[in-house]
N, C-alpha and C positions, 0 to 999 in steps of 0.2 A: 651376472647371471639371470638376474631378475628382470633387467631391461631387456636383455635379448629375448626371454620369453614372453614378455608383456608385448614386445613388438610383433610377435607371431600369432598373438590372439585375432587381430582384425583378419588374417589370412586364413586361419582356420575357420572363422566365422563364415567369411565369404564362401570358401569351399563347402560348407556345410549347407548353406544356402543354396548354392549351385545344384548339388548332389540331390537336395529336396525337390529343387524345381525339374531336373531331370526326371526324377522318379515319378512325379505327378503326370508329367508329360507323357511318359512311357505308358502308364496306367490309363489315361484318356485315350490314347491311339493305341491300345493293345487289342488284340484278337478277341473277338466274342467269347463269353463264357460257355462253359458246357450246358448251362442252363439255357442260354439264349440260343445255342446251335440245337438243343432238342426241340425246343419252342419252335424253332422255324420248319423243323422236319415235321413235327406233330401238331397240326391245327386242330386246336380245341373246338368241341360242339358247343353250340348255345341252345339251353332248352328255355322252355316257357311254358306257361300254364294258362288255361282259362276254365270256363266251366265245365268243359268236356275232359277235364285233365291235364297230363303233361303232354309235351310233344316238341319234336327238333324245330327250332326256329331258323337255326343255321349250321348245317353239317360240317362236320371236322373231318379229318382224315379217317377213312374207314379202315379197321382191322380185323382180320380174322384170326380167332383162337386157334392156336396150333397143338393146344393140349387142353383136354377136359380137368375139371376140378375147381375151378374158380367159383366161389360161392359170393352171390350179391344180394341184396335186399331192393325192394320197390323204390324208386326215384322219390316217393312220397315220403320214405320214412326219413326220419331226420337225422338218423346215424347211418355210418357204413361200416362194413365188414373189412377187415384188412386180410389179404393173403399174401403169401411169400412165396417167391420164386428164386431159388438156389439150386445149384449144382444140376441145374437142368431137370428139378423136380418142383411140383407145384405144391406148395403146404398151406391147406387151408385154414379158415380162422379157427382158433382155440375151441375145442369142442365144448367146454364147460360153458364160454362166452355165448355161443351160440344158443345153447339149451336154454340158457338164461332168459337169453334175448327173446326166444321163440315163447317162453313161459310168460315173460312180462307183457309183451305185445299180444300174445294169442290167448292167453287163459280165459278171458271173458267173450270170446268170439263165439258166436252160435252155431257157425259152421264150420268143417274143416277147411275150405277155402279160404276163409277170414282168418283163422290160425295160421296159416301157411305164410311166414314172413319172409322165409329165404327162398333163394332161385339159384340151382346149381347151373352155370354155364357149362355147355358142352364144347367138344372141339367141332370147329366149324363155324361156331356162331360169329354173328360180326358185331363189333361193338365200337364205339367212338371214344377217344380220349375226352375228359374232361379237367385234368390238372396235370401238371408235370412238376415235381418237386426234385431237387438234387440237393441231398446231404452228404457234402463230402466228409465231414467228420465221422459219419457212421456209414461210410461206404454203401449208400443206399440212392436208389433212384425210384421214386414213388409215382406211379402212373395211376391217374384216377379213370374209371371207364365207367359206360354206361351201354347197354345191350340196345342195339338197332333194332327195336322190335317189328318194325317194318319190313327189314330184310330178313329177319329169322322168322317171318309168319307166326309170331307170338299174338295168340288171341285168348283172352282180352289183353291187350298191352299193360306192362307194369314197368316197362324201362328200368330193368335190373341195374342197380349200381355197385359198385364194389373198387377198393383201393387194392393194388398190386404193389408190393415192394420187391424190388430187384436188388438182392443182396449180392455185392461184389467182395471179392477177397480184401482182407485188411491191407489199408494203404493204396490198393491199385487204382481206386476211381480218380483219384486227383490227377494220376498219371496217364489216363486211359483218354482215347481220342473220342470224339463224338461218333465216328464209325464204329469203334469198338462196341460202344454201349448200345448203340442202335442195333448191332448184330445180336447182342445179349437180349435185348427187348425181342427183336424178331423172332428169336427162339420160341416165344410163347404168344406174342401179338406182332405179327407179320402185317405188312400194309397190303391190304386187300386189292386184288387185281381192278375190281369195280371200283374202288377209290382212286386208282390211277387212270382208269377209262373216264372217269367222271372229270377229273381234273384236266385230262387233254383234250375231252369233249368241250368242257367250258373255253380252253384257250383257244380251240378251233372257232367256237361259236362266235367269240369276242374278239378275235385277231385275224379275220380272214384278210385283211389288208396287210396286216404283218406277215403273215403266210407268205402272201405274194412278194413281200420284200425280200423274203428271207430266201425264196426261189430264185429271185432276181441276184441275190448276192452270192447264192451258191454257184449260179453260173458264172458270175463275174470274178469269183475268189476260188475256182477251181483248181487253178495252178498255186495259188497260197496253200490249199488243204493238201495238196499232193506234196508239196515242200515240207509241210509240218509233219506228214507222214515219214518222208524220207528220212528228215533229222529228229532224232530224240528232242523233244521239248520238255520244259520244267515247269509244272504249276505248284506255286506255294500259297499257303494261308497268307489272307489278307490282299491277294491280288485283286485287281479290278476286274470289270466284265470286259473293258478296253484291252487290258493288258492279257487276258486269256485269249481274246479272239485274235490279237497280234500273235500269240504262239501258236494257237489250234486252229485259226480260221473260223468262218462261220460255222455255228452248231447246226446239227440237221434238225433240232427240234429245241423250241424255248418255252418252259413253262412259267408263267407268271403269277405268283400266287401273294402280292401286294410285296411286303418288305423281303420275301424268299423268292428267289428265281432259280431255276435248274436248266442248266445248258446240258443237251444231250449229244454227243458226239458218238461214231461208231462203236467204239470200244470204251467210252469214258463218260461218267456222269459228274458235272460240275455243279455244286450247290452254293449259291450266294446269300448272304444275309445283309441287308441294306448296302448292298453293291459289293461286297466283299466276299472273298472265297472263304468258307468256313468247312467244306467237306468235298472229297475228290473219291469217287468210287468207279 
């Protein structure tokens, strides 16, 4: 009996190795993570400073606050206040923490303006994302933001910054799609029309030749588009741009944001990250 068991050990070892190799291959070729998909959707702003103070070095995705109540501090501050968004409601930073912070940083100020270290963002204010952090174990998505003072006509500019924690129901974030998470974020921080116009304008300015090729491709592929509309087509996560075009035809608009690309069809928007489909809206 032992001899029979001894003969099966090499077979079991081989099967284990094959299973590990398969798992590793699947992990390497798997779909982008939620963190990667959100990073593709929200371009982070780059801030810089000189003798005149802080300013935007490279613009990010412009967001518009849909609700007021988010409290921030000047960008020059070494710390940030954390706000929470849960069940459609904005919860500001802990009042005691805020008062302690104001006391610590403003107690020795000579003027009221110097003592004011917090700034309450209101509905309609424009902001840029500064960081994105997905915490699956806590069902949290943390979005760092900084106010666009030039957009909000804030004078003198302070570039108020804050962190916003988007709290999801327990155990739901690991199962949520990027589109679901973006919808929740959009309840408070919606992508601004100004940002979309800037992206489209930059694409048109840098891609006039590409636009001509698109127009020619649309004329040549008119029959292909009609066929795509006549027969239901399926777009799946991980498909390449060529596979999507083979199914749907040439898009009416293409937005190129480096590793992120967006194909816009008549009733559909397909988002690619590193050449593969990560979101369909």
